[in-house]
N, C-alpha and C positions, 0 to 999 in steps of 0.2 A: 380484404381489407374494409375500413368504416365510411361506405359512402357519404352518409351525413357529416363527417368531418368535413366535405372540402366545400359544404355551403354552409359552415360557423361563420359568426364576422368576420370584416374584415379587420377588425382590434384585437384579433387576435396574436400574442406575443408570444407567447410560451408555449411551446405543446413538449409533452415527455412522454413517450409510446415505447421504452424500452420495457425490455422480459416479457413480451407478450407474446411471441411464438406465430409473428407476422412470418410471409413466404414470400417470394417472388421477387418478383423488380421491384426496386422502389419506385412508387409512383409519380409521374410528373407532374401532378397536382399538386404537392406540397410545393412546388413551387409559386404556384397560384396563388397562393397565400402570402402576399405580400409583404404584409404585416409583422412577419416572425420574426424574434428576434433572437432565438432560443430554440434550436429543434433538437433534441435527443431521441435517437433510432435506436441505441446500442441494446446487445442483449437479443436480437432478433434472427429471424435466417434470411437475411435480404443478400439475395445475390444480382449479379451483373455489375454495375459501377454508377458512377452518382449524375442525376438525369442532367440535361443540358439546361434546363428550365431553374436550376438552383442558380444558375449563374446573373438569374436577373430580380433575385430575392436581396429586395437594396435595402433593408433594414435587418437583416440577417448578422450576426454578431456571432454565436458560436452555431458549430454543426458537431454534433458526437453521433458518427453509424462505427463505433465501434464493437467488437464483437461480435459480427455478422461472417457471411458468408460472400463479400464484394470480392469480384477478383477483376481480372485484367490485366493491362497497361496504366498503370498509375499515374503517368502523363495523362491519358484520355481524359479520364476523372478530372484531374487539373484544371485540364484545359475545359470541360464544361463550366465552372466553378470562374473562371475568366472572361473577359471578350462583355461581361454585363457591370453590375453597379455590384453586386456582391464582392469582386476584387477590391472594392475597397471602403469596404465596411467590415467583415469577417477578420475576424481577432481571434479565435479558436477553433483551430480544425482537430480532430481525432478519429485519427482510423486504423487505431490497435487493434490487432488480432483480426484481421481479414485474409485475403489471399491474392492482393494485390502483386504482381510482377512487373521485373521492369526496373530501371533505373531511377533516380531523382531527378524530377525536371526543374526547371528553372523557377522558383517561386518568388522571383523579385518585385513581380505585379503584384501582391499581395501586399498594398501600403500600410495598412494597419494590423497585419500578421501579427500575433505575440507569442501565441501556443500554438507548436505541431506537434501531432503527435502519431508517428509512423513504424512503432515498435510491432514485431510478432506478425509480418507480413512475409513475403519470398520476394523481397526485395535484394538487388546485387549490382556490382559495377563498381566504379571507382567515385569515390568523393574525391574531387576535383576543383581548381579554381571556377570554373565554366558552369558549377550551379551558384545560381544568380539566390541568395537567403533574402527575404524582406530585411527592410532594416530596422524595423522594431523588433523583430525578432529575440525574446527573452529564455523560453524552451524550446529546446528541439531534442524527441525522442525515438533513435534510430536502431535501438537495442534488439536482437534476436533477430536480424536480414542476415542476408549473405553478403554483405561487402568485403571486399578483397583489401583494397588501400582506404587507408582515413586520410585525408588532405587536412596538417595541423593549420595551414591559413585560413580555416573555416571558422577559427574560434574555439572549436573543441578543444578536452583533455583530459587526462586522467585514462589508465587503462580501461582499454586495450590500445589505445593512439599513443603513440611515439610522445605527443606533446608532455610535460608535464605541467599542470596544476599549481597557480600561488600555494603555498606551502609545504608544495612537494619536499624541496629542496632541503627545507629545517627539520622535514620527520626523519629524511634519508641521512641527516646529518646525527642527529639523535642515535639513529636506529646505530650509525658505525662507532659513535662515543660509547654503548654500551656492548659494542663488539658484537653486531646481529643478531643480539637477544632483545627480546622484550626489557622495559624499564622494571626493575624490584622493588620491593619496598626495602627503604632505607635500615639500617641498623637499629637507630633511635624509635623507627615505629616499631620495632619488633618489641625493641625495652617498651614502650607504653603499653602493648598489649600483652606480655606476660607480667607486668606491674599493677594492669587492670584486674587479669584474671585473680591474680592471689587475693587483691584487696575484695576483688569481689567473692572470694568461696570465704574469706575469715570474715565478712561481715555476716554473709548469709548464713557459716554452720555456727557461729556463736551468737547471731542473734536468739536464734531459739535454742541451741543446746547449752549455751550460759545463762539465759533464763530458767530452766529446768535445773540448772544446776546447785544458785544460789537464790530460788525461789522455792522454799517448801509446800505453798500450797498452790501452786501452777503446776510444780513436777506430780503430785499426788491424784491432782485432777487429770491430767495429762495420762496416768497411768488406770485412775478409773474408768478412763474414756478407752483406752485401748483391751481393758479388759470386758468392757463392756460389749462393745464391736466382738470382740471373739464369743461370749458366751451367744450372743444374737446370732452370729454365724453357726454355731454350733445348733441352736435349739433349731436354726432354716434348713439345718440339711438333715437331720434328723427326722423331722416332718415330711420332709421332701422325701427321704427314702422311704421310710413309712408308710407313707404313699403309693409310693410305686411298688414296695413291695406286695401291698394287698393289691393293686389293681390283677399283679402279674400272677396273684395267686385263683384268681380265681379261669 
């Protein structure tokens, strides 16, 4: 780690140390930089959990610890963010792609949390109505874990959940109306396609050939051009072949 980092000004509000190959446990000293509003440590090799000192970061709004090797019970790391002023200021928490285990704990005490990302961990258990979610939460990512049962009451919807999202019924009705097949183009669309193809061919063909047919000067110029190209190709090939034969004779 960088020892000088923790002696910086108390006015530091944004700190980005992602993709730095940092290892070991996350230093408690980060929690003493109380002026931080946005801390990004993703893409390193940190292990362990979230330090207790992080619960006292009274200005922290966003914390991104994704793509590390953090582990242990998620509930313990969450508790380390509670009990201090962080629970009232944090609006975004990203723990994607770590090794946290256990079930999702009660999160209702995060009074300002709007975005929570817990995907690609080792979480399991059942999502039931005992899980308290922050009332301001707008984004919740839980994909690629090992949850066994999903509770529809959580406000989540869409596959693999049994609860359908708004608009699913209309989409299903459209599929049923089509006999279970995807909607295809109407005969009217096919007619326009073939008609435009014919018009394009006629215009392109007669635009060139018609001009050569009815305008003698253009026709003579066109065929003279072809003759010149043929002569140039013949001379170029003959000269190249002659040079090659001369080199091979030595």
